[in-house]
C-alpha positions as protocol buffer text, in pm:
chain_id: "A"
residue {
  index: 1
  type: ASP
  ca { x: 8212 y: 11793 z: 13229 }
}
residue {
  index: 2
  type: GLN
  ca { x: 7871 y: 11935 z: 13313 }
}
residue {
  index: 3
  type: GLY
  ca { x: 7885 y: 12170 z: 12992 }
}
residue {
  index: 4
  type: ALA
  ca { x: 7933 y: 11877 z: 12771 }
}
residue {
  index: 5
  type: LEU
  ca { x: 7643 y: 11692 z: 12935 }
}
residue {
  index: 6
  type: ASP
  ca { x: 7432 y: 11985 z: 12899 }
}
residue {
  index: 7
  type: LEU
  ca { x: 7501 y: 12021 z: 12523 }
}
residue {
  index: 8
  type: ALA
  ca { x: 7455 y: 11650 z: 12462 }
}
residue {
  index: 9
  type: LYS
  ca { x: 7114 y: 11674 z: 12622 }
}
residue {
  index: 10
  type: GLU
  ca { x: 7032 y: 11998 z: 12437 }
}
residue {
  index: 11
  type: TYR
  ca { x: 7091 y: 11827 z: 12112 }
}
residue {
  index: 12
  type: LYS
  ca { x: 6928 y: 11501 z: 12224 }
}
residue {
  index: 13
  type: HIS
  ca { x: 7234 y: 11274 z: 12182 }
}
residue {
  index: 14
  type: LYS
  ca { x: 7104 y: 11001 z: 12412 }
}
residue {
  index: 15
  type: GLU
  ca { x: 7414 y: 10773 z: 12372 }
}
residue {
  index: 16
  type: LEU
  ca { x: 7653 y: 11055 z: 12432 }
}
residue {
  index: 17
  type: VAL
  ca { x: 7460 y: 11165 z: 12753 }
}
residue {
  index: 18
  type: SER
  ca { x: 7477 y: 10803 z: 12877 }
}
residue {
  index: 19
  type: LEU
  ca { x: 7855 y: 10785 z: 12811 }
}
residue {
  index: 20
  type: ILE
  ca { x: 7925 y: 11122 z: 12980 }
}
residue {
  index: 21
  type: LEU
  ca { x: 7727 y: 11024 z: 13284 }
}
residue {
  index: 22
  type: GLN
  ca { x: 7943 y: 10722 z: 13322 }
}
residue {
  index: 23
  type: HIS
  ca { x: 8253 y: 10942 z: 13353 }
}
residue {
  index: 24
  type: ILE
  ca { x: 8149 y: 11245 z: 13563 }
}
residue {
  index: 25
  type: ASN
  ca { x: 8026 y: 11305 z: 13910 }
}
residue {
  index: 26
  type: LEU
  ca { x: 7705 y: 11509 z: 13890 }
}
residue {
  index: 27
  type: TYR
  ca { x: 7726 y: 11604 z: 14255 }
}
residue {
  index: 28
  type: GLU
  ca { x: 8092 y: 11705 z: 14264 }
}
residue {
  index: 29
  type: GLY
  ca { x: 8134 y: 12032 z: 14446 }
}
residue {
  index: 30
  type: LEU
  ca { x: 7804 y: 12012 z: 14636 }
}
residue {
  index: 31
  type: ASP
  ca { x: 7985 y: 11924 z: 14952 }
}
residue {
  index: 32
  type: GLY
  ca { x: 7712 y: 11702 z: 15087 }
}
residue {
  index: 33
  type: ASP
  ca { x: 7440 y: 11961 z: 15052 }
}
residue {
  index: 34
  type: ILE
  ca { x: 7155 y: 11714 z: 15059 }
}
residue {
  index: 35
  type: ASP
  ca { x: 6894 y: 11970 z: 14926 }
}
residue {
  index: 36
  type: GLU
  ca { x: 7126 y: 12076 z: 14641 }
}
residue {
  index: 37
  type: ILE
  ca { x: 7187 y: 11711 z: 14559 }
}
residue {
  index: 38
  type: MET
  ca { x: 6820 y: 11646 z: 14557 }
}
residue {
  index: 39
  type: ILE
  ca { x: 6747 y: 11947 z: 14341 }
}
residue {
  index: 40
  type: LYS
  ca { x: 7016 y: 11837 z: 14083 }
}
residue {
  index: 41
  type: ALA
  ca { x: 6899 y: 11472 z: 14088 }
}
residue {
  index: 42
  type: SER
  ca { x: 6537 y: 11593 z: 14020 }
}
residue {
  index: 43
  type: ARG
  ca { x: 6661 y: 11814 z: 13740 }
}
residue {
  index: 44
  type: GLU
  ca { x: 6879 y: 11549 z: 13582 }
}
residue {
  index: 45
  type: GLY
  ca { x: 6621 y: 11263 z: 13623 }
}
residue {
  index: 46
  type: ASP
  ca { x: 6865 y: 11069 z: 13839 }
}
residue {
  index: 47
  type: VAL
  ca { x: 6612 y: 10808 z: 13970 }
}
residue {
  index: 48
  type: GLN
  ca { x: 6884 y: 10617 z: 14167 }
}
residue {
  index: 49
  type: LYS
  ca { x: 7012 y: 10924 z: 14354 }
}
residue {
  index: 50
  type: VAL
  ca { x: 6647 y: 11020 z: 14430 }
}
residue {
  index: 51
  type: GLN
  ca { x: 6577 y: 10663 z: 14566 }
}
residue {
  index: 52
  type: GLU
  ca { x: 6897 y: 10690 z: 14782 }
}
residue {
  index: 53
  type: LEU
  ca { x: 6798 y: 11021 z: 14941 }
}
residue {
  index: 54
  type: ILE
  ca { x: 6438 y: 10904 z: 14994 }
}
residue {
  index: 55
  type: ALA
  ca { x: 6569 y: 10584 z: 15157 }
}
residue {
  index: 56
  type: ALA
  ca { x: 6792 y: 10802 z: 15387 }
}
residue {
  index: 57
  type: GLY
  ca { x: 6479 y: 10984 z: 15511 }
}
residue {
  index: 58
  type: TYR
  ca { x: 6476 y: 11295 z: 15296 }
}
residue {
  index: 59
  type: ASP
  ca { x: 6249 y: 11575 z: 15425 }
}
residue {
  index: 60
  type: PHE
  ca { x: 6022 y: 11703 z: 15165 }
}
residue {
  index: 61
  type: ASP
  ca { x: 5827 y: 11921 z: 15407 }
}
residue {
  index: 62
  type: LYS
  ca { x: 6102 y: 12183 z: 15401 }
}
residue {
  index: 63
  type: TRP
  ca { x: 5991 y: 12276 z: 15049 }
}
residue {
  index: 64
  type: LYS
  ca { x: 5640 y: 12364 z: 15155 }
}
residue {
  index: 65
  type: ASP
  ca { x: 5517 y: 12728 z: 15193 }
}
residue {
  index: 66
  type: GLU
  ca { x: 5292 y: 12857 z: 15474 }
}
residue {
  index: 67
  type: ASP
  ca { x: 4987 y: 12717 z: 15295 }
}
residue {
  index: 68
  type: GLY
  ca { x: 5133 y: 12366 z: 15279 }
}
residue {
  index: 69
  type: SER
  ca { x: 5192 y: 12380 z: 14900 }
}
residue {
  index: 70
  type: TYR
  ca { x: 5529 y: 12284 z: 14751 }
}
residue {
  index: 71
  type: GLN
  ca { x: 5730 y: 12586 z: 14638 }
}
residue {
  index: 72
  type: GLU
  ca { x: 5817 y: 12641 z: 14274 }
}
residue {
  index: 73
  type: TYR
  ca { x: 6179 y: 12552 z: 14325 }
}
residue {
  index: 74
  type: SER
  ca { x: 6108 y: 12233 z: 14521 }
}
residue {
  index: 75
  type: PRO
  ca { x: 6234 y: 11895 z: 14384 }
}
residue {
  index: 76
  type: ILE
  ca { x: 5862 y: 11793 z: 14272 }
}
residue {
  index: 77
  type: TYR
  ca { x: 5839 y: 12107 z: 14070 }
}
residue {
  index: 78
  type: ILE
  ca { x: 6193 y: 12067 z: 13919 }
}
residue {
  index: 79
  type: ALA
  ca { x: 6104 y: 11707 z: 13821 }
}
residue {
  index: 80
  type: MET
  ca { x: 5770 y: 11813 z: 13676 }
}
residue {
  index: 81
  type: LYS
  ca { x: 5928 y: 12099 z: 13482 }
}
residue {
  index: 82
  type: ASN
  ca { x: 6182 y: 11866 z: 13326 }
}
residue {
  index: 83
  type: GLY
  ca { x: 5944 y: 11584 z: 13250 }
}
residue {
  index: 84
  type: HIS
  ca { x: 6110 y: 11322 z: 13465 }
}
residue {
  index: 85
  type: ILE
  ca { x: 5820 y: 11079 z: 13502 }
}
residue {
  index: 86
  type: GLU
  ca { x: 6016 y: 10817 z: 13691 }
}
residue {
  index: 87
  type: VAL
  ca { x: 6148 y: 11073 z: 13942 }
}
residue {
  index: 88
  type: ILE
  ca { x: 5797 y: 11208 z: 13991 }
}
residue {
  index: 89
  type: ARG
  ca { x: 5675 y: 10852 z: 14050 }
}
residue {
  index: 90
  type: GLU
  ca { x: 5939 y: 10805 z: 14323 }
}
residue {
  index: 91
  type: PHE
  ca { x: 5815 y: 11127 z: 14490 }
}
residue {
  index: 92
  type: LEU
  ca { x: 5461 y: 11015 z: 14479 }
}
residue {
  index: 93
  type: GLN
  ca { x: 5542 y: 10676 z: 14632 }
}
residue {
  index: 94
  type: ALA
  ca { x: 5747 y: 10851 z: 14914 }
}
residue {
  index: 95
  type: GLY
  ca { x: 5434 y: 11044 z: 15019 }
}
residue {
  index: 96
  type: VAL
  ca { x: 5458 y: 11356 z: 14825 }
}
residue {
  index: 97
  type: GLU
  ca { x: 5130 y: 11256 z: 14660 }
}
residue {
  index: 98
  type: ALA
  ca { x: 4924 y: 11375 z: 14959 }
}
residue {
  index: 99
  type: GLU
  ca { x: 5028 y: 11737 z: 14862 }
}
residue {
  index: 100
  type: LEU
  ca { x: 5037 y: 11704 z: 14478 }
}
residue {
  index: 101
  type: HIS
  ca { x: 4659 y: 11814 z: 14461 }
}
residue {
  index: 102
  type: SER
  ca { x: 4727 y: 12130 z: 14642 }
}
residue {
  index: 103
  type: THR
  ca { x: 5033 y: 12233 z: 14438 }
}
residue {
  index: 104
  type: HIS
  ca { x: 5007 y: 12491 z: 14147 }
}
residue {
  index: 105
  type: PHE
  ca { x: 5014 y: 12204 z: 13899 }
}
residue {
  index: 106
  type: HIS
  ca { x: 4684 y: 12177 z: 13716 }
}
residue {
  index: 107
  type: TYR
  ca { x: 4547 y: 11874 z: 13539 }
}
residue {
  index: 108
  type: PRO
  ca { x: 4215 y: 11771 z: 13388 }
}
residue {
  index: 109
  type: GLU
  ca { x: 4009 y: 11704 z: 13701 }
}
residue {
  index: 110
  type: ASP
  ca { x: 3758 y: 11479 z: 13520 }
}
residue {
  index: 111
  type: GLU
  ca { x: 4042 y: 11246 z: 13437 }
}
residue {
  index: 112
  type: VAL
  ca { x: 4209 y: 11221 z: 13778 }
}
residue {
  index: 113
  type: ALA
  ca { x: 3969 y: 11350 z: 14036 }
}
residue {
  index: 114
  type: ASN
  ca { x: 3907 y: 11016 z: 14199 }
}
residue {
  index: 115
  type: ILE
  ca { x: 4253 y: 10870 z: 14165 }
}
residue {
  index: 116
  type: LYS
  ca { x: 4523 y: 10890 z: 14418 }
}
residue {
  index: 117
  type: PRO
  ca { x: 4832 y: 11056 z: 14268 }
}
residue {
  index: 118
  type: ALA
  ca { x: 5056 y: 10754 z: 14335 }
}
residue {
  index: 119
  type: GLU
  ca { x: 4810 y: 10568 z: 14109 }
}
residue {
  index: 120
  type: LEU
  ca { x: 4838 y: 10810 z: 13814 }
}
residue {
  index: 121
  type: THR
  ca { x: 4935 y: 10661 z: 13488 }
}
residue {
  index: 122
  type: GLU
  ca { x: 5230 y: 10784 z: 13290 }
}
residue {
  index: 123
  type: GLU
  ca { x: 4987 y: 10947 z: 13045 }
}
residue {
  index: 124
  type: GLN
  ca { x: 4819 y: 11132 z: 13329 }
}
residue {
  index: 125
  type: ILE
  ca { x: 5144 y: 11244 z: 13467 }
}
residue {
  index: 126
  type: GLN
  ca { x: 5248 y: 11359 z: 13115 }
}
residue {
  index: 127
  type: ALA
  ca { x: 4916 y: 11551 z: 13099 }
}
residue {
  index: 128
  type: ILE
  ca { x: 5003 y: 11723 z: 13420 }
}
residue {
  index: 129
  type: ILE
  ca { x: 5361 y: 11816 z: 13292 }
}
residue {
  index: 130
  type: GLU
  ca { x: 5213 y: 11935 z: 12956 }
}
residue {
  index: 131
  type: ALA
  ca { x: 4950 y: 12155 z: 13130 }
}
residue {
  index: 132
  type: HIS
  ca { x: 5224 y: 12301 z: 13345 }
}
residue {
  index: 133
  type: LYS
  ca { x: 5437 y: 12385 z: 13044 }
}
residue {
  index: 134
  type: GLU
  ca { x: 5128 y: 12547 z: 12874 }
}
residue {
  index: 135
  type: GLU
  ca { x: 5070 y: 12753 z: 13187 }
}
residue {
  index: 136
  type: GLU
  ca { x: 5428 y: 12865 z: 13189 }
}
residue {
  index: 137
  type: ALA
  ca { x: 5425 y: 12960 z: 12828 }
}
residue {
  index: 138
  type: ALA
  ca { x: 5109 y: 13158 z: 12873 }
}
residue {
  index: 139
  type: GLU
  ca { x: 5256 y: 13342 z: 13165 }
}
residue {
  index: 140
  type: ALA
  ca { x: 5568 y: 13420 z: 12968 }
}
residue {
  index: 141
  type: ALA
  ca { x: 5354 y: 13547 z: 12673 }
}
residue {
  index: 142
  type: GLU
  ca { x: 5157 y: 13767 z: 12910 }
}
residue {
  index: 143
  type: LYS
  ca { x: 5473 y: 13906 z: 13072 }
}
residue {
  index: 144
  type: GLN
  ca { x: 5619 y: 13979 z: 12728 }
}
residue {
  index: 145
  type: LYS
  ca { x: 5299 y: 14153 z: 12615 }
}
residue {
  index: 146
  type: GLY
  ca { x: 5316 y: 14360 z: 12940 }
}
residue {
  index: 147
  type: ASN
  ca { x: 5667 y: 14461 z: 12856 }
}
residue {
  index: 148
  type: GLU
  ca { x: 5585 y: 14556 z: 12499 }
}
residue {
  index: 149
  type: ASP
  ca { x: 5288 y: 14757 z: 12623 }
}
residue {
  index: 150
  type: LYS
  ca { x: 5523 y: 14952 z: 12865 }
}
residue {
  index: 151
  type: GLU
  ca { x: 5760 y: 15020 z: 12582 }
}
residue {
  index: 152
  type: GLU
  ca { x: 5481 y: 15157 z: 12356 }
}
residue {
  index: 153
  type: SER
  ca { x: 5362 y: 15386 z: 12624 }
}
residue {
  index: 154
  type: SER
  ca { x: 5706 y: 15521 z: 12687 }
}
């Protein structure tokens, strides 16, 4: 089941993950909720399901905020957070690249300033993912420090 899959992933048992995926339906219980299916496919790195949804005309615009940036819980954000480069590449090829520069993801501008996101190399995409993870870690550390400061002042 999903719990077994999560444990196999957590302990990096690739062969077991592959075996479990052959015997479970990741999308069971989602009752055709296309957005939940896309989120799960993005989180799990299910390139085939992402391709199917894109081919069926999946609407990425629903994940944009009023500024036109993708929200933190959008499929592109989820794929970035989980480091699924092939899923990210599918999104870029589907047109999400036009908005990637305006998201909250940061990357070394000197490396990719003149490159269209769909042309990013895997190393550049990995640099974006790493920068995002570092940003998340820094934000978590800052939040923890704020909590500790509150406790000390109490």
